[in-house]
C-alpha positions in Angstrom: 18.9 23.6 -44.0 21.9 24.7 -45.8 23.1 28.1 -45.9 22.4 29.8 -49.3 25.2 30.3 -51.6 26.2 33.3 -53.0 26.0 32.9 -56.8 29.2 33.9 -58.7 28.9 36.3 -61.2 29.2 35.1 -64.8 32.7 34.8 -66.3 32.0 37.2 -68.9 31.8 40.0 -65.8 35.2 41.1 -64.4 35.5 40.9 -61.0 38.4 42.1 -58.3 39.6 38.3 -58.2 39.7 37.4 -62.3 41.3 40.8 -63.3 43.9 40.5 -60.5 44.8 37.0 -61.4 44.9 37.9 -64.9 47.3 40.8 -64.3 49.4 38.6 -61.9 49.9 36.3 -64.8 51.0 39.0 -67.0 53.3 40.4 -64.8 54.8 37.1 -63.9 55.2 36.5 -67.7 56.8 39.6 -68.1 59.3 38.6 -65.6 58.2 41.4 -63.1 59.5 40.9 -59.4 56.6 40.4 -56.9 54.0 40.2 -59.5 51.1 39.4 -57.1 51.8 42.4 -54.8 52.2 44.8 -57.7 49.2 43.8 -59.6 47.1 44.2 -56.1 48.8 47.6 -55.3 47.9 49.0 -58.7 44.3 47.2 -58.8 43.6 49.0 -55.4 44.2 52.4 -56.8 42.5 51.7 -60.2 39.5 50.0 -58.7 39.1 52.2 -55.4 39.6 48.7 -53.3 41.4 48.1 -50.2 43.4 45.1 -49.8 40.6 43.8 -47.5 38.2 44.2 -50.1 40.1 42.0 -52.5 40.3 39.2 -49.9 36.6 39.5 -48.7 34.8 40.7 -51.5 36.6 39.2 -54.2 33.6 38.9 -56.6 33.0 42.4 -56.5 32.5 43.8 -60.3 34.9 45.9 -61.5 33.5 48.9 -63.8 34.8 49.2 -67.4 36.7 52.7 -66.7 38.2 51.0 -63.7 39.4 48.1 -65.8 40.8 50.4 -68.3 42.7 52.3 -66.0 44.1 49.2 -64.5 45.2 47.8 -68.0 47.1 51.2 -68.4 48.8 50.9 -65.1 49.8 47.2 -65.8 51.0 48.2 -69.4 53.3 50.7 -67.7 54.3 48.4 -65.3 55.4 45.8 -68.0 57.5 48.5 -69.5 59.4 48.7 -65.9 57.8 51.7 -64.9 58.2 51.3 -60.7 54.8 51.0 -59.2 55.5 54.1 -57.0 55.9 56.0 -60.2 52.6 54.8 -61.5 50.8 55.5 -58.2 53.0 58.4 -57.4 53.4 57.6 -53.9 55.7 55.2 -51.9 55.6 53.7 -48.6 58.7 54.2 -46.5 59.1 53.1 -42.7 55.8 53.8 -41.3 54.9 56.8 -43.4 53.2 57.1 -47.0 55.1 59.7 -49.2 54.1 61.6 -52.7 57.2 60.8 -55.3 57.7 62.1 -58.6 60.3 61.9 -61.1 62.5 64.7 -59.5 63.0 62.7 -56.3 64.6 58.8 -55.6 61.8 56.4 -54.6 62.5 55.4 -51.4 63.9 51.9 -50.6 63.4 49.5 -47.6 67.3 49.4 -47.7 67.5 52.9 -46.4 65.4 52.1 -43.5 68.8 50.8 -41.8 69.3 54.3 -41.3 66.4 55.0 -39.5 67.4 51.9 -37.2 70.8 53.6 -36.1 69.0 56.8 -35.5 66.4 55.7 -33.4 68.7 53.7 -31.4 71.1 56.9 -31.1 68.2 58.8 -29.3 65.6 58.2 -26.6 61.9 58.2 -27.5 61.3 61.5 -25.9 64.5 62.9 -26.4 64.9 66.4 -28.0 67.4 66.6 -30.7 68.2 68.4 -33.9 68.7 66.5 -37.1 69.9 67.4 -40.5 69.2 65.2 -43.8 71.7 66.1 -46.6 70.4 65.4 -49.9 67.1 64.8 -48.6 65.1 64.2 -51.7 61.4 63.3 -51.0 62.2 63.8 -47.2 61.8 60.3 -46.5 64.6 59.9 -44.0 64.0 62.9 -42.0 60.0 62.8 -42.0 60.1 58.9 -40.8 62.6 59.8 -38.1 60.8 63.0 -36.8 57.1 61.0 -37.2 59.1 58.6 -34.6 60.5 61.2 -32.4 58.1 63.8 -31.5 60.6 66.2 -29.5 63.0 66.0 -32.5 63.3 69.1 -34.8 65.1 68.7 -38.3 66.2 70.3 -41.7 66.4 68.9 -45.1 68.8 70.0 -47.7 68.9 69.4 -51.2 70.1 71.2 -54.3 67.1 70.5 -56.4 64.2 72.7 -56.1 61.8 70.2 -57.5 62.6 67.8 -54.6 62.2 70.2 -52.3 58.8 71.0 -53.4 57.8 67.2 -53.0 59.6 67.2 -49.6 57.8 70.2 -48.3 54.4 68.5 -49.5 55.3 65.4 -47.7 55.9 67.3 -44.7 52.6 69.1 -44.7 50.3 66.0 -45.7 52.0 64.3 -42.6 51.6 67.2 -40.2 55.3 67.5 -39.8 55.9 70.8 -41.2 56.1 72.4 -37.9 59.3 70.7 -37.2 60.8 70.0 -40.3 62.5 72.9 -42.4 63.6 72.5 -46.0 66.5 74.4 -47.4 68.1 74.6 -51.1 72.2 74.3 -50.9 74.7 71.9 -51.6 75.2 69.6 -48.9 75.8 71.4 -45.5 76.8 74.8 -47.1 75.9 77.7 -45.0 75.2 75.8 -41.9 76.9 76.8 -38.8 79.6 74.7 -37.1 78.3 72.1 -34.7 75.0 72.6 -35.3 73.4 69.4 -35.3 72.9 66.3 -33.1 72.3 64.0 -35.7 73.5 63.8 -39.4 72.1 61.6 -41.9 72.4 61.2 -45.6 71.6 58.7 -48.4 73.9 60.3 -51.0 74.5 59.1 -54.6 76.7 56.1 -54.6 76.4 54.2 -58.0 79.8 54.6 -59.6 79.1 56.5 -63.0 79.8 53.6 -65.7 77.5 51.4 -63.5 74.2 53.1 -64.1 73.7 51.7 -67.2 73.7 48.4 -66.1 70.9 48.9 -63.4 67.3 47.9 -63.3 65.4 49.6 -65.6 63.0 50.6 -62.8 66.1 52.6 -61.4 68.0 53.5 -64.5 64.8 54.8 -66.4 63.1 56.4 -63.5 65.1 57.7 -60.6 66.8 61.2 -61.2 70.7 60.5 -62.4 71.6 63.4 -60.2 70.4 61.2 -56.8 72.3 57.9 -58.2 76.0 59.2 -59.7 78.4 59.0 -57.1 81.3 60.0 -59.7 83.7 57.3 -61.3 84.2 55.2 -58.1 80.8 55.8 -56.4 82.6 57.7 -53.6 82.8 61.2 -54.7 79.9 62.2 -52.2 81.5 60.8 -49.4 84.9 62.5 -49.9 82.9 65.8 -49.9 80.6 64.9 -46.9 82.8 63.5 -44.4 84.5 66.7 -43.4 81.3 68.9 -43.7 79.6 66.2 -41.4 82.5 66.7 -39.0 82.2 70.3 -39.2 78.4 70.6 -38.7 78.2 67.8 -35.9 77.7 68.9 -32.3 80.6 66.9 -29.9 79.4 63.7 -29.2 77.1 63.9 -31.9 75.8 60.9 -34.1 76.3 60.6 -38.2 74.6 57.8 -40.2 75.1 57.6 -44.3 74.0 54.9 -46.5 76.4 53.3 -48.5 76.5 50.6 -51.4 76.8 47.0 -50.2 80.8 47.0 -51.4 81.9 50.2 -50.0 82.2 49.6 -46.0 86.0 49.8 -45.9 86.5 52.5 -48.0 83.7 54.8 -46.9 84.7 54.0 -43.3 88.2 55.1 -43.6 87.2 58.3 -45.6 85.2 59.6 -42.1 87.9 58.4 -40.0 90.4 60.3 -42.0 87.9 63.4 -41.4 88.6 62.9 -37.9 85.7 60.6 -36.4 86.3 57.9 -34.0 84.5 54.5 -33.5 83.2 54.6 -36.9 81.6 51.0 -37.8 79.8 49.4 -40.8 76.1 48.6 -39.8 74.4 45.9 -42.0 70.8 45.7 -43.3 68.3 43.0 -42.8 69.8 41.3 -46.1 73.0 41.0 -44.1 74.8 43.6 -46.6 76.7 46.3 -45.6 74.2 49.4 -45.7 75.3 52.1 -43.1 78.5 53.7 -42.0 77.9 55.6 -38.5 79.6 56.5 -35.2 76.7 55.6 -33.5 75.2 52.5 -32.2 74.6 49.2 -34.1 71.1 48.2 -34.2 72.3 44.6 -35.2 73.7 44.8 -31.4 71.5 46.6 -29.3 67.8 47.0 -29.6 65.7 49.9 -30.5 64.0 51.5 -27.6 60.4 51.8 -27.8 58.0 54.9 -27.1 56.3 54.0 -23.6 52.4 53.4 -24.1 
């Protein structure tokens, strides 16, 4: 006796599998990077499905309203709107963040900052951190989620960005350990106030912004991209301020453009820092300047089970 075979729905009935494959083909034809992943993420949102649903119940019917919502999302993606903007959220490190047009959509490259910071402080160590130009709060909140004895501040000049960061902190139950203040970089903070200073400042040279991918150029706030004529203005402003607010023996880590390592390293050395190094990201490109440990040399300590 053979097992009964569940018949597939008629071809005219849209299913999770058929609409996903059709959308994937359209995105691929539209030269969208990672068409399969983008099509799946958008389908999950439009159809209220999980990744597991798509894999284990591929012939589940997709309702007309779900299909129409999905079509709208695919059209937006074909116009090079990022998935994070379409969904209004983006995963970073191990957390999920709300994102709006007022904040930079966090990118995997920035996780290199977390690699450095988590290596600099033991799992149960209490320390204070400030994230200069916090945006969505991604760096600060990801760090606090990993280091439960730490407390932190996020500064930004954008009130709209700070509102997003505060919402993200509340959603992650981190608002008891994270404070967000409107100020320019470290203005108003006392000398020797923090054990750790992190930042992902704007570092794109002004005349390079027009040549960025449309997902970035047209959807990220230019305030969070424009690093001045040579892309280094934020580091000139930051280096002496970081030296001022950092406690003796403290650690700083700033994200950089892949070709800015020597210049940014020199700026922080000129501000008085010793043992400054350039840390590479997973793609083996210069990504972080720090006086802290290099995660490529040492493993990151893990919290005890």
